[in-house]
VMD Tcl script that draws the C-alpha trace (Angstrom):
set ca {
  {0.00 0.00 0.00}
  {1.07 3.60 -0.62}
  {1.96 5.47 2.52}
  {0.25 8.75 3.34}
  {2.07 10.34 6.26}
  {0.57 13.80 5.95}
  {1.83 14.95 9.32}
  {5.44 14.44 8.24}
  {5.12 15.97 4.79}
  {6.65 19.33 3.94}
  {5.00 21.71 1.51}
  {5.76 20.67 -2.05}
  {4.77 22.73 -5.12}
  {4.28 19.52 -7.07}
  {1.49 18.46 -4.70}
  {-0.34 21.67 -5.57}
  {0.09 20.90 -9.28}
  {-1.15 17.36 -8.65}
  {-4.31 18.63 -6.92}
  {-5.01 21.28 -9.54}
  {-4.59 19.04 -12.57}
  {-6.39 16.12 -10.88}
  {-9.45 18.34 -10.58}
  {-9.45 18.81 -14.36}
  {-10.21 15.12 -14.82}
  {-13.46 15.59 -12.91}
  {-14.60 18.63 -14.88}
  {-17.33 18.17 -17.49}
  {-16.06 18.75 -21.01}
  {-18.21 21.89 -21.37}
  {-16.33 23.51 -18.46}
  {-12.97 22.67 -20.02}
  {-14.09 24.31 -23.26}
  {-15.95 27.31 -21.85}
  {-13.49 28.39 -19.15}
  {-10.69 29.63 -21.45}
  {-13.27 31.03 -23.85}
  {-14.91 33.09 -21.08}
  {-11.53 34.46 -20.09}
  {-10.83 35.40 -23.67}
  {-14.17 37.15 -24.17}
  {-13.74 39.23 -21.02}
  {-10.07 40.12 -21.40}
  {-9.53 40.31 -25.15}
  {-9.82 43.90 -26.33}
  {-8.87 43.75 -30.00}
  {-10.86 42.34 -32.92}
  {-9.49 39.16 -34.42}
  {-11.43 39.81 -37.62}
  {-9.03 42.65 -38.45}
  {-6.31 40.14 -39.31}
  {-5.02 40.80 -42.80}
  {-4.85 37.10 -43.77}
  {-8.58 36.56 -43.24}
  {-10.33 35.40 -46.44}
  {-13.57 37.09 -47.49}
  {-15.13 34.00 -49.06}
  {-14.80 30.24 -48.96}
  {-13.41 30.28 -52.49}
  {-10.77 32.80 -51.46}
  {-9.86 30.66 -48.45}
  {-9.03 27.72 -50.71}
  {-7.53 29.65 -53.63}
  {-5.18 31.45 -51.24}
  {-4.21 28.32 -49.33}
  {-0.61 27.73 -48.30}
  {0.98 24.66 -49.84}
  {4.37 23.10 -49.25}
  {6.28 20.16 -50.64}
  {9.38 18.72 -49.05}
  {11.58 15.68 -49.50}
  {13.94 13.91 -47.10}
  {16.36 11.26 -48.34}
  {18.18 9.24 -45.68}
  {20.56 6.30 -45.59}
  {20.86 4.32 -42.35}
  {23.49 1.63 -41.84}
  {23.34 -0.23 -38.52}
  {25.39 -3.09 -37.08}
  {24.81 -5.04 -33.86}
  {26.40 -8.40 -33.21}
  {25.97 -10.62 -36.27}
  {23.01 -8.58 -37.55}
  {22.94 -5.50 -39.72}
  {20.63 -3.26 -41.70}
  {20.93 -0.89 -44.65}
  {17.95 1.35 -45.34}
  {17.80 4.02 -48.05}
  {14.43 5.76 -47.80}
  {12.81 8.82 -49.34}
  {10.01 10.67 -47.61}
  {7.83 12.97 -49.70}
  {5.46 15.30 -47.85}
  {2.67 17.54 -49.16}
  {1.11 20.12 -46.84}
  {-2.02 22.20 -47.43}
  {-3.61 24.83 -45.19}
  {-6.44 27.17 -46.11}
  {-6.58 30.84 -45.20}
  {-8.89 31.58 -42.25}
  {-12.50 32.19 -43.20}
  {-15.12 33.07 -40.57}
  {-12.44 32.08 -38.00}
  {-12.21 28.53 -39.47}
  {-9.42 26.92 -41.46}
  {-8.45 23.43 -42.62}
  {-5.13 21.64 -42.66}
  {-4.00 18.51 -44.49}
  {-0.63 16.79 -44.66}
  {0.17 13.60 -46.57}
  {3.40 11.57 -46.31}
  {4.78 8.91 -48.61}
  {7.85 6.83 -47.73}
  {9.64 4.65 -50.27}
  {12.63 2.35 -49.83}
  {15.18 2.60 -52.65}
  {15.30 0.28 -54.46}
  {13.40 -1.91 -51.97}
  {13.17 -2.80 -48.26}
  {14.93 -6.17 -48.45}
  {17.93 -5.11 -46.35}
  {16.26 -3.96 -43.14}
  {13.45 -5.01 -40.82}
  {10.74 -2.34 -40.97}
  {8.56 -4.24 -38.51}
  {6.18 -5.83 -41.00}
  {8.23 -6.78 -44.06}
  {9.30 -10.24 -42.80}
  {13.04 -9.37 -42.87}
  {13.64 -10.88 -39.44}
  {17.32 -11.57 -40.06}
  {17.99 -7.81 -40.27}
  {18.04 -5.14 -37.59}
  {14.94 -3.04 -37.01}
  {14.76 0.35 -38.75}
  {11.45 2.04 -38.00}
  {11.03 3.54 -41.50}
  {8.48 1.32 -43.26}
  {7.20 1.96 -46.77}
  {3.73 3.38 -47.16}
  {1.54 6.44 -47.58}
  {-0.47 8.01 -44.79}
  {-2.43 11.10 -43.81}
  {-0.12 12.70 -41.29}
  {-2.49 15.56 -40.43}
  {-6.12 16.36 -41.20}
  {-7.73 18.94 -38.94}
  {-10.34 21.67 -38.65}
  {-9.46 24.71 -36.56}
  {-11.48 27.59 -35.11}
  {-9.42 30.58 -33.98}
  {-11.25 33.38 -32.17}
  {-10.47 35.79 -29.31}
  {-6.97 34.40 -28.67}
  {-8.35 30.88 -28.36}
  {-7.57 28.14 -30.87}
  {-9.75 25.04 -31.07}
  {-8.48 22.20 -33.26}
  {-10.07 18.84 -34.01}
  {-8.67 15.92 -35.99}
  {-5.30 14.32 -36.71}
  {-2.67 16.82 -35.57}
  {0.75 17.36 -34.06}
  {0.96 17.65 -30.29}
  {4.01 18.62 -28.27}
  {4.54 18.85 -24.53}
  {7.60 20.96 -23.73}
  {10.73 19.16 -24.99}
  {8.62 16.18 -26.20}
  {9.89 13.75 -23.57}
  {6.30 12.81 -22.65}
  {4.34 13.86 -25.78}
  {5.80 14.51 -29.22}
  {6.05 13.56 -32.87}
  {9.36 11.66 -32.94}
  {10.03 13.57 -36.17}
  {13.44 11.95 -36.70}
  {11.66 8.94 -38.18}
  {10.37 9.19 -41.74}
  {6.81 8.54 -40.56}
  {5.97 11.14 -37.94}
  {3.85 10.33 -34.89}
  {0.60 12.32 -34.78}
  {-2.56 12.26 -32.68}
  {-6.32 12.17 -33.23}
  {-7.37 14.75 -30.69}
  {-9.43 17.77 -29.71}
  {-7.11 20.51 -28.50}
  {-7.52 24.00 -27.06}
  {-4.93 26.72 -26.54}
  {-5.63 30.13 -25.04}
  {-3.40 33.21 -24.73}
  {-5.82 35.85 -23.45}
  {-3.90 36.60 -20.27}
  {-0.58 38.41 -20.55}
  {2.42 36.06 -20.35}
  {0.16 33.01 -19.87}
  {-0.68 30.23 -22.28}
  {-3.20 27.50 -21.41}
  {-3.26 24.23 -23.37}
  {-5.52 21.21 -23.16}
  {-5.91 18.15 -25.40}
  {-8.20 15.14 -25.34}
  {-6.35 12.37 -27.22}
  {-8.34 9.45 -28.65}
  {-5.76 7.78 -30.89}
  {-2.04 7.88 -31.60}
  {-0.75 7.19 -35.11}
  {2.75 5.87 -34.48}
  {5.64 5.61 -36.95}
  {5.14 1.83 -37.24}
  {4.12 0.07 -40.45}
  {0.52 0.81 -41.52}
  {-0.21 -2.93 -41.57}
  {1.07 -3.37 -38.02}
  {-1.45 -3.46 -35.14}
  {0.70 -0.88 -33.31}
  {0.41 1.74 -36.07}
  {-2.98 2.99 -34.78}
  {-3.54 2.76 -31.05}
  {-6.84 3.77 -29.49}
  {-6.63 5.25 -26.03}
  {-8.13 7.78 -23.65}
  {-5.57 10.41 -22.70}
  {-5.63 14.01 -21.55}
  {-2.84 16.57 -21.63}
  {-2.87 19.96 -19.90}
  {-0.26 22.69 -19.55}
  {0.01 26.19 -18.12}
  {2.97 28.16 -19.47}
  {4.15 31.43 -17.90}
  {6.44 33.62 -20.02}
  {6.75 36.65 -17.75}
  {10.41 35.96 -16.99}
  {12.92 37.51 -19.35}
  {13.99 34.81 -21.84}
  {12.70 32.07 -19.51}
  {9.57 29.88 -19.41}
  {7.89 28.17 -16.49}
  {5.50 25.30 -17.26}
  {3.18 23.24 -15.09}
  {1.76 20.19 -16.84}
  {-0.18 16.99 -16.47}
  {-0.66 13.90 -18.65}
  {-3.22 11.19 -17.93}
  {-3.43 7.95 -19.92}
  {-6.37 6.28 -18.28}
  {-7.49 3.69 -20.83}
  {-5.53 1.67 -23.38}
  {-7.31 -1.57 -24.34}
  {-4.11 -3.43 -25.23}
  {-1.36 -1.82 -23.12}
  {-2.31 -1.33 -19.48}
  {1.34 -0.48 -18.78}
  {0.69 2.82 -20.58}
  {-2.03 3.73 -18.07}
  {-0.37 6.33 -15.87}
  {-0.82 9.84 -14.48}
  {2.11 12.25 -14.76}
  {2.44 15.71 -13.16}
  {5.41 17.97 -13.69}
  {7.07 21.36 -13.49}
  {9.64 22.69 -15.95}
  {11.75 25.85 -15.98}
  {13.89 26.56 -19.03}
  {15.52 29.48 -20.77}
  {18.81 31.34 -20.97}
  {20.79 34.14 -19.38}
  {23.15 36.43 -21.18}
  {23.30 37.79 -24.69}
  {23.52 36.40 -28.19}
  {25.12 32.95 -28.02}
  {27.07 33.72 -31.21}
  {28.69 36.95 -30.00}
  {28.43 37.00 -26.22}
  {28.52 34.55 -23.33}
  {25.16 32.87 -22.79}
  {23.93 30.25 -20.35}
  {21.06 28.01 -21.45}
  {19.36 25.69 -19.01}
  {16.56 23.15 -18.56}
  {15.29 22.05 -15.15}
  {12.40 19.61 -14.90}
  {10.81 17.41 -12.28}
  {7.81 15.12 -12.74}
  {6.04 12.43 -10.78}
  {4.32 9.47 -12.42}
  {1.88 7.11 -10.73}
  {-0.30 4.21 -11.81}
  {-3.74 4.94 -13.24}
  {-6.68 3.20 -14.90}
  {-6.29 -0.58 -14.99}
  {-2.54 -0.63 -14.44}
  {-1.98 -3.61 -12.10}
  {1.12 -2.06 -10.50}
  {1.11 0.32 -7.54}
  {3.90 2.92 -7.87}
  {5.13 6.49 -7.82}
  {8.23 7.30 -9.86}
  {10.25 10.47 -10.29}
  {11.52 12.00 -13.50}
  {14.39 14.49 -13.30}
  {16.18 16.53 -15.93}
  {19.04 18.99 -15.42}
  {20.72 20.42 -18.50}
  {23.13 23.39 -18.67}
  {24.85 24.79 -21.76}
  {27.53 27.48 -21.89}
  {27.71 29.16 -25.30}
  {30.12 31.75 -26.65}
  {30.71 32.85 -30.23}
  {29.18 29.72 -31.72}
  {30.92 27.26 -29.41}
  {28.95 25.47 -26.70}
  {29.59 23.06 -23.85}
  {26.70 21.02 -22.42}
  {26.39 18.92 -19.28}
  {23.21 17.13 -18.31}
  {21.55 14.45 -16.25}
  {18.25 12.65 -16.90}
  {16.68 10.10 -14.58}
  {13.72 7.80 -15.26}
  {12.68 6.02 -12.07}
  {11.87 2.38 -11.41}
  {11.34 -0.19 -8.65}
  {11.56 -3.97 -8.50}
  {8.44 -4.62 -10.60}
  {7.67 -1.50 -12.71}
  {9.23 1.58 -14.25}
  {8.33 5.05 -15.51}
  {7.11 5.04 -19.13}
  {6.94 7.67 -21.90}
  {5.02 5.90 -24.71}
  {3.77 9.13 -26.38}
  {7.13 10.91 -26.41}
  {9.77 11.55 -29.07}
  {11.97 8.67 -27.99}
  {14.80 9.08 -30.51}
  {15.62 12.53 -29.11}
  {16.73 11.11 -25.77}
  {19.35 8.66 -24.46}
  {21.78 8.89 -27.34}
  {20.87 7.99 -30.91}
  {20.95 4.18 -31.15}
  {17.51 3.66 -29.54}
  {19.04 1.16 -27.12}
  {16.33 1.74 -24.51}
  {13.37 2.01 -26.91}
  {11.77 -1.12 -25.38}
  {8.79 -1.43 -27.73}
  {8.00 2.25 -27.44}
  {7.97 2.51 -23.64}
  {11.10 4.68 -23.49}
  {12.46 2.97 -20.38}
  {13.49 -0.48 -19.17}
  {13.20 -2.52 -15.94}
  {15.54 -0.93 -13.43}
  {15.12 2.57 -14.86}
  {17.81 4.74 -16.42}
  {20.21 7.42 -15.27}
  {21.76 9.18 -18.27}
  {24.72 11.46 -17.52}
  {25.86 13.25 -20.66}
  {28.30 15.86 -21.95}
  {28.48 17.57 -25.31}
  {30.56 19.95 -27.41}
  {29.25 21.83 -30.44}
  {30.37 24.56 -32.80}
  {28.01 26.51 -35.02}
  {28.87 28.88 -37.86}
  {26.38 31.33 -39.34}
  {26.91 33.26 -42.56}
  {24.56 35.58 -44.44}
  {24.52 35.96 -48.19}
  {21.87 37.58 -50.41}
  {19.46 37.93 -47.47}
  {19.76 34.23 -46.66}
  {21.38 32.59 -43.64}
  {23.64 29.58 -44.02}
  {24.52 27.56 -40.93}
  {26.90 24.70 -40.25}
  {27.02 22.81 -36.97}
  {29.44 20.17 -35.69}
  {28.77 18.31 -32.45}
  {29.96 15.43 -30.30}
  {28.30 14.02 -27.18}
  {28.98 11.28 -24.67}
  {26.35 9.41 -22.62}
  {26.97 7.17 -19.61}
  {24.00 4.95 -18.72}
  {23.37 3.46 -15.29}
  {20.40 1.79 -13.61}
  {18.12 3.77 -11.34}
  {17.37 0.60 -9.35}
  {19.87 -2.25 -9.37}
  {18.16 -5.49 -10.44}
  {20.00 -8.83 -10.56}
  {23.28 -7.05 -10.02}
  {22.92 -4.88 -13.16}
  {24.09 -1.32 -12.45}
  {26.21 -0.08 -15.36}
  {24.40 -0.41 -18.71}
  {27.07 1.03 -21.01}
  {28.06 4.25 -22.75}
  {27.51 5.89 -26.13}
  {29.29 8.41 -28.37}
  {27.34 10.49 -30.90}
  {29.03 12.59 -33.61}
  {27.06 14.79 -35.99}
  {27.50 17.41 -38.71}
  {24.71 19.42 -40.28}
  {24.52 22.20 -42.85}
  {21.42 24.30 -43.53}
  {21.49 26.06 -46.87}
  {18.25 28.05 -47.03}
  {15.67 25.44 -48.13}
  {18.27 22.65 -48.33}
  {19.83 20.58 -45.58}
  {22.51 17.91 -45.51}
  {23.57 15.94 -42.46}
  {25.69 13.05 -41.27}
  {25.55 11.34 -37.89}
  {27.34 8.41 -36.29}
  {26.48 6.74 -32.97}
  {28.41 4.00 -31.19}
  {27.07 2.18 -28.11}
  {29.42 0.05 -26.02}
  {27.53 -2.36 -23.76}
  {28.59 -3.12 -20.23}
  {25.75 -5.00 -18.50}
  {22.86 -4.23 -20.86}
  {22.29 -5.15 -24.48}
  {24.94 -5.56 -27.15}
  {27.36 -3.18 -28.84}
  {25.70 -1.23 -31.65}
  {26.90 1.31 -34.20}
  {24.83 3.29 -36.70}
  {25.67 5.70 -39.49}
  {23.16 8.12 -41.01}
  {23.57 10.19 -44.18}
  {20.79 12.47 -45.32}
  {19.58 15.41 -47.34}
  {16.37 17.43 -47.23}
  {14.74 19.84 -49.66}
  {11.75 22.15 -49.08}
  {9.77 23.76 -51.91}
}
mol new
graphics top color blue
foreach p $ca { graphics top sphere $p radius 0.5 }
foreach p [lrange $ca 0 end-1] q [lrange $ca 1 end] { graphics top cylinder $p $q radius 0.2 }
display resetview
């Protein structure tokens, strides 16, 4: 049983967040919708219909729509033990968004991923290439986004398949590194009526993962809610209070959790490319069991990240902890998993983002960025190297030191073009096997 020694507890801001966000779960949907709208009607003093991009007819909304076409070609070569994989894939993306008309607008985004010349040299998850390593870039076409939005009085309502992000995407994000992006079928609200404050809420009914369209895991029905209050009154710094509840997943009760957190991030100093600047991220969250999860737990998530930058050069030191006990561990199944814990996806664990025993990731990084302007365009080049040391949060069966990983990367942005190369090498100690991966890529936006 969970202990509740209230007499011995000190005041904790996170307990206030827990109580506040827990109350949201008991609110009727009409209160969730009407509360930010009432604030906006009372406090908003300027007319949204004066926006210059507002269309005057439905025909004008469609004829003046914004369209975009972009391509991303990537080669991935991975080796682990006696297995390997070579994947050359091309993602083509078409985006369409109408101009606002009567406060409404529509958005559509379609992706197509093709393996060149075929997908015979890697395991995409559903192509029967079981002798190859897994590369989560399956062939196929999909509707990445399809939404209807209503934007009035500093309040945006959006319904349909859409992108959702929670802070740095550790708990909710698109995992955009993969060729198929993760998106969500949801109803979302964001409100910015109050100075320096932004309120966000989303009811999530389905997650479209980056798995193969024919795989059962590509579309996962669930009942999840996300809420965030963001305060931007500090100079160059943001404070966020957030909550995420996954209360019903028919096939994965391990997903069913409640997470409450606080995050403070920003920078001090001047321009990082001409003066000394200090960038930082501080985050603490608590996750507990919810819904039909058979476990009984409370886990902590901690992130501390500090970067010193001067004239394009930067030095980073950080620490991330995902808690665990003897029978369960903190999970982040809706997050952008590739962005964390190196680049080899060693701790992916079927999309849970953690493993039994938990993870402590201590990392250091060096980077150098060059910016040049020519003909009113900015060209940037960035070189970086990082080192990660992985240890268990809770020692199980004598396993404490998982291993370490080096990641080297180079990227050049040339206006609407991008080229990049990245190499990651994981050396196992007491978890997994050694793994190395090379990526080469290019992107073009039209």
